[in-house]
Structures are given as structure tokens and as C-alpha cells.
N, C-alpha and C positions, 0 to 999 in steps of 0.2 A: 495906406499900404506902405508908401515910401518912408514914413516916419520911423519904421523899424529897420530900415536898410541904410547901409553906407555906400553900397555900390550895386549896380545892375549891369550885367553884360549879356547882350542878346546877339547870338551868332546865327547867321543863316545865309544861304545862297538865294539870291532874289529870283532865280529861275526854278527853284525847287517848289513843287506843288504842295509841299507839306508845311509851309511857313505860316499858315493861318494863325496858329497860337502865338507865334513870335510877333506878328503884326498887331494882333489884338492886345497883347501884353505891352508892347511898345506904346500903343495908343493910350493905354491906361496910365503908363508911366509919364506920358507927356501931357496928361490932363492937368488943367490949372490947379484943381483941388489937390491932386497928388503932389505936384511940385511945391505948392505952398506948405504942405505938411512937413517937408524936409528939403529945403532948397540946397543943402549941402550934399545930398545924395547924387553920386555920379551915375549917369545913365550912358553906357557905352554901347554902340552898335558896330558889330564887325560883319561886314559883308564878305562872304566867302565866295570863292570861285570853284571849289571842289565839290564833291558829292557828300561831304560830311553832313550828318543829320542836324537839323535846327536844334539849338539848345539855348536855355536861359540859365544863367548863373547869377545868384544873388548872394551878397555878403551882408549879414545882419550887423547891427551896431555893436554887438559883442565880439565880432570877428569871425563868427561861424559862417562858413561858405557852403552853399547847397546848389547843386546843378540839376536841372530838370530837362528831360528829353521832351522837347516841344513837339515832336511828331506824334506822341501818344498821350500827352498831358494837356488838357484844355487850359487856356489862360485863366479862366475863372477858378479852376481847381488850384492852380499855382497861387493865385491871389489869396484864396481862402487859406491855404497852407501857411502863407506868409503872415496873414492876420492872426491865425491860431498861435503860431510861434511867437509873434509879436506880443500877444496878450500874455503869454507865458513869461516873456522877458520883462514885461511891465510888472507882473506879480513878483518875480524874483527881485527886481530893483526895489520895489516897495518894501519887501521884507528886509533886504540888506540895509536900506536907509533907516529902517526902524530898529536896526541892531539885532534883528532876529536871525536865527540859524536858517540857512538854506542849503539843501532842500529841507522842507519841514518833515520831521520824523515823528510819527505818531506812535507812542508806545503800544506794544501788543495788548497789554491789559486794558487800555482805553478802547481799542477796537472791539474787544469782547464784551464791553459793558452794554447793557440794554439801553435802548433809546427811550427816554421818558418824556419826550416832547409832545407825544400824542396820547390823549386819553382814549381808552377803549370805549366804544359806544355801548350803552346798556341795551338789553333786549327790547325794551319798550320803544326806544328811540329808533331801532332798526326797522320796526314795523310801520312807522309813520311815513 
């Protein structure tokens, strides 16, 4: 998960009962496997003293920043969103390294072509 991120900032009040998602996400970030995937990713924890709701802000390696409301978003959901976006970033990088246009634009006429990869089954084959 951290391999797609350059920075993680977790903010919460330790006395707030809504911090479960923050604590679980912090544990995931501190896991050995996560740290080994990107040792240069900064994980910052800001302990607040006000009643500001817990939140998690991540910065992807391409500089895009996203903030999650940790009171209503489970840590696993945040992790899955990061992995999905990370997969997209990997695909984009692969295309750019190959000198291909990104995003991929499929011409309208190609979208309307019939798909010929599947042979229709004959009536005798359907009965067996």
C-alpha cells in the first residue's frame, strides 16, 4: 500500500471514541511489509486536543492528495482505495514508459465493432 504513497498524515484526538479507523490504518502503515515496500514514505501522526474529527490524508507518488473522514470510512476501505488508485498509477506509468498516449483513447468506430473472439455454439452442442 505504501509503495504508491509519498506521505501519510493521520490526525486524531486520542480521547475521541471515533479513532478506530485511524489506529488500524496507522498499524497497517507501521507493518514491516508496508514499510519495506516504500521506506521513503513519510508517516506523520498529529495528535489533536480539539474535537476535530479524525482524518487520514495521503499523498500519492504523483503528488495527488486525498483526505478521508476516518469517522465514517473503515481503514480497510481506505487501503483498498489506495491500492486501486495505485494500480491505475502503475498502468499509467507503464503506458508512458512505452511511449504510448495516456489516457488511452479508443476510437468510436472500434467500440462499435462486433466482438469476434467467441464462436457461437451450434444447436447440437447446446443440447449436450
